[in-house]
N, C-alpha and C positions, 0 to 999 in steps of 0.2 A: 589482917583485919582492915588495912587501908583500901585493898581492892574492892571488897564488897560495898564499902560506902561510896566509893567513886562509881561503882556499878548502879547503885540505888539512886544516887544524884543525877547520872545520866538518864536513867529510865524516868525519873520524876520530871526532868526537864523536857524530854521528848513528849511525855504525857501532857505537860501543860502547854507545849507548842501545838500539839494536835487539838487539844480542846479550844485553844484560842482560834485555830483556824476553823474548827467546826461551828463556832458561834455565828449567828446570823451577821452578815457584813452590815456595818453601819453605814447605809446608803445615804444618798442626798434627801431622800424621803419623797413621799408622794403627796405631801401637804394635807394629810387628812386629820380632821379635828373631831370627828364624830362617827361612830359606826354601829350597826346592829346586824344581827343575823337571826334567821328563824329556821323553819323546817327544811326548805330546800333553796334559799336565796338569801344574799346579803347585800347590804348598802352602806355607802359612806357619804359624808359631806366634807368637802375640801375646804380649805381656809378661804377660798374665793367664792364660797356659797354654792358651788355647784355639786350636783347630786349624781352619784354614780351607783350601778347596782349590777349584779351578776348572779347566775344560777338559773333555777327553774323559772320559765316564762309562759307556762300553759295559760294562765289568765291575765297576761299583760302586767304581771307585778313588776317586771323590770323597769317598765315605764318608757321604753323608747319608741313603742307604736308600731314598729315595723312588722313584726309577725309574732308568733308564738314560739319560735325557735329559742331553746336554752342558750344562755351566754356563758361561755367558759371563763372569760376575763371581763373586767368591768366595761360597761358602757354607759355613756351620760344619758341621764334621764331628760325628756324632752317636754314641753308643754303643749306642743302640736308638731305635726310632722315636719322635721327638719329645723325646728326652733327649740333651742335648749332652754330649760327652766332653771333659774338661780335664786339667791337670796335665801338659802337655807341656813338654820342653826343647827338643826339636828334631825336624825333619821331614826325611826323605830320600826324596822321590818319584822317584828315578831309574830305578826299575823300568818296565818296558815297559807294563804295565797294572796294576801294583799300588803300594802306598804303604806305607811304614813310618815310624813315628814313635818317639822315645825319650821315656819319661815321667819325671817328677821323681823317682819311686822306683826309677830305674834298670832298669826292665823295658821290653820292647819291644812295640808293638802294630802289626799289619799287616792290611791288608785289600784286597779287590779279586780279581783273577784268581789262581788258585792251581792251575792245571793241573800245574805241576811242584813243587808244595810250597813256593813261594816265600814263603807267608805264615808259615811255620814252626809251624803249629798242629796238626801230626800228621796232616793229611788233604790231599785234593786238592779239596776243596769250595770254590766260590767264596763269599766272605764279603762281605756287604752292609756290615757294620760292623766295626770294629777287633776283632781277635783277639789273645790273648797268645801270643807265641812261647814255645815250649817246648824243652825238651832231649830230644835223640833218646835212645830207650831207656826212660828213666824218666818222660818226658812231665810233668816238673815245670817251673816257670817258669824261664826263662833270667834270672838276676839279675846286679845289679852291673855293668851295661852303662855304659860311658862314652862310646862313640862308635858310630855306626852308619853303614853304607855298603850302598848298594842297587845292584845290577846289572840286566841285562835281566830274567832270570828266577831270580836267586839273590840273596841278601843276606848280609852278614857283620857281626858285632859284635865290638868290643873290650872286653873285661872290665877292671875295675879292676887285676886281678892280672896284667895284660900277655899273657893268653892271647886267642886269637881263635877264633870260632865262627861257622860259616856253615851256611846251609841252602837246599834249593830244587834247581834244575837242577845237573847235574854232569857234563854231557856232555863237557867239555873238562877236567875235573879242577879246576874253579874253586872247589870247596869245600874242596881242600887236604887231604883225609884219606887220599890214596893210591889212590883208585879213581876210577871214573867213574859210580858208583851214585848215583842220585838220593836225597836225604834230606828227608823231610817235616818234620823238626824240626832243630834246631841240633846240628851235630857239631863237635868241637874239630879245628883246623887242626893236622896233624902235620908233622914234619920227617923222619920215617922210620916204618918199620912199627910202632914202639912207643915213639917219641919225639914230643914234642909242642913246637910253636912258643911259646916264651915270651919275655919281655923285650921286647914290642912297645910302641911309643910311639903310633903312630897307623896307621890303616888307609885303603885307598882301593880301589874296585873299578870295573872296566870292563864292557863288554858281557858278556863270558863270561871274564874273567880278574880276578884279586884281587892285591892287593899289601899290604905292611906295612912300615912304617918301624921299625927296631929302635932301642932305646935304644943311643946311640952313633952314630946318624946314617946307618947303611947301609940298604939296602932290598932286599927280596925279594919275588918275584912268583910266580904259580902259575896254571895254566889253559891258555887257548889262546895260541898264539904264531905264527899264520900270517902275522901282520903284524910280527914281532919286538917285539910289545908288552911282552913280559916282560924285555926289556932283556939278553938273554943273548949278544947279538952276532950272532945268526943267526935266520933265519925259518924255520918248519917246520910242518907240519900234524899234529904230534904233540900229545897231551894231556900236560901237565905236573902231575900230581897232587899233587906236593910243592912246597913253596917252594924257590926257586933264586935266588941273589943277583944283583941288577943289576950288571951288569959296569961297572966304573970310576966307581961313584957312591959319594959319601960326604957327610957334612954335611947330610943331608936332615932336614927337619922335618915335611913333609906330602906326600901322594902322592894322585893321582886318576887314572882311566882312562876313556877314550872306547870307542867301538866296536873300534878296532884301535891305539890309541896311549895312551901313558901319559906323565904329567907328574909332576914332583917339585920341590918349593920347597926350595931349600937355605938354611942358616943365614944366608948373606950376602944373603938376600932377592932372589936371582936364580933363574930358572927353567930347568929341563932337561927336554926331551921328547924322546921315541923311538917308533918303530914307523910305523904307516900315515901316509903324507904325501901321498896322492893328491890331497887338497884343501889342501895346505900347512898343515895342522893342527899341525905340529910348530914352525913360526914361527921357524926358524933361516936365512931368506933363501934357502932352497933350492927353486927352482922347477922343479928337474929330477927329482930321485929320488923315487919313489913310495913307497920304504921307508927309513926312517933306523934302522940297526941298533943304534947306541948312543946314550947320552944326548947331546943337542946343546943348545947355549945358545940360548934365545930371544931374538930381538932386535927393535927397532923400527928406523925409518928411519935414526936417527943413533947406533945402537950398541946395546949390551946393555940389555935391559929390567931396571931395577933398582928396588929399593924395594918389592918386591911383598909385599903384605899378605894378599891373597885370590887364588885362582885356582880354576879349575874346566876339566876336561876334556869337552867335549861330544861329540856323535857324530862330526862331521866339522869342528869348529872348537873353539877353545880361548880362554879369557878370563882376565884377571888385573886386579887393582886395585893401583895404585901411587899413594901419597899422595892418595888419594881420586879418582883418574882412572882410569876403566875403559878397558882395551884388549881388542881381540879379534883373532883372526887364524884363517885357514883359510877354510872354505866360507862364502859369503855367497849361496848359491843361493835361500835363503828369507829373505833379510834378517837372518840371525842375528848378524852382527857390526856391524849398524847403520851401513852406509856407502852406503845408498841402492840404487836399482835397477841402476846402472850397472857395479858391481864385482861380478866372479863369485867371486873369492877373494883372499886375500892371504897372501903367505909371510912378512910381517913383521907385527908387533903395530901396530895402529892404535887411535887415540883413538875411543871410542864417541860417536856423535852424536845429538843431539836432533832435527836438522834437517840440510840440506845444508851449512850453514855453522856450526852452534853445536855445540861440544863439551859433553859431560856431565860433571859434576863432583860432588863430595859423595858419592861411593860408599863404603859400608863393607864390602860383601861382593857377590860376583858369583857366579852359579850358570849352568850351561850344559846344555842337554838335547839332544834329538836335532837340532832344527832352530830353537830358540828360546834366548833368553838373558833372565835376569832380575836385577835389581840392587836391593839394599836400601841406601837411602840413609841418611846419618846422622840425618836427621829421621824416620826409621822409616817412609818410604813406600816402596813397591815399583814398579818400572818394568821393563816388558818388551818384547821386540821379536822379530820372526821369524815363523814359520808359525803362522797364527791360526785355520785352518779349524774346529778343535774348541773355540775359545774359550780356548786356553791362554795368550793374552796377557792376558786377565782384564780387559778394559775394555768398556764398556757397548755399544758400537757393534757392529752385526753384522758379524762377521768375513768378510772377502773372499778369504782364502787367505794373504796375506802382509802383514805391517806392517814397513816398512823402517827406521822410526826409533822410538825409545823412545816408549812410552805409560805413564802411569801406571795402576796396577791400581786398579780402581774398587770399594772396599770398601763395604758398605752402611752 
């Protein structure tokens, strides 16, 4: 009887050793403090305020100005040819082909595609380098911004005074000013014809809808609602150009949106999601209904997902971090939830993996794009997974279309 026990102990010890070796190496770090990812490119801000991007560059959304060649690894964003830009607090490249960043002076810079005025510069010209977001009408600089959120072809900013300002495409009323008119510079979100949205604590945007968390913990959304992403309890094809309260939701701290779904983090560190569920991106263990009309609790295999500190709604998937452990659910058709090739989707939250057997740990923040996911570790390194054809995973190997497990982004 002693021999089998010794054998089990040896096997267990070897398994632990291999698992430890397979974990991401605790590197010296790349000094990253903020990151964001979108359809085909990703960006980060380092602790020195410098800004770095990689991936698709068809519309100069990488911001290095040289040409439109895709960047397989991070390059530093410039303000003019050969001159680097700095002084950034955060970056939000959730836009389809554009990028926006919040500077330390609380102004916003955007660059890339501008067909719908999504750069907020008062024009529709494509911009190779960052331009300043302006206020509609006066064309003065939008100031005192404390949070930035970027959608497909529109962007929104929360000011320190609790007001929200948006610019760009408005075909579904996602700018929240009461019409569906495009705006090339920032306009203030309204609650009625002559009243404005105030007392906002945080904001989040989706593909063509926008949301705000109010001081007090309720949430309100506006824009497209074809998948019930506004949380009104119904789905319709109408434009909703004024904010409307999310049904049955309270105690909210932050909110974010995907193509057709929305998620909110509650003060008890649990998540609620609603809207499009065709790839099980709601995460409520519903493998039947393609639309979830009202906020539903996100679960893992053993119950409610608790202790959430960071989350993000991607196009067709959603991710969160709990106690340093990253979880994702929804579509895995491009490897975006890091479960390998065999799983097409998941209706419950699953631990993100480094390989077939090793779980990723030490995460501080997670972001989700169209078909890619990136994680900021506590050691200030960045790891990405998912669709890689344009280099959006950010490591030096030539991309072959899909990366199914996390890879460390290769900074120079």
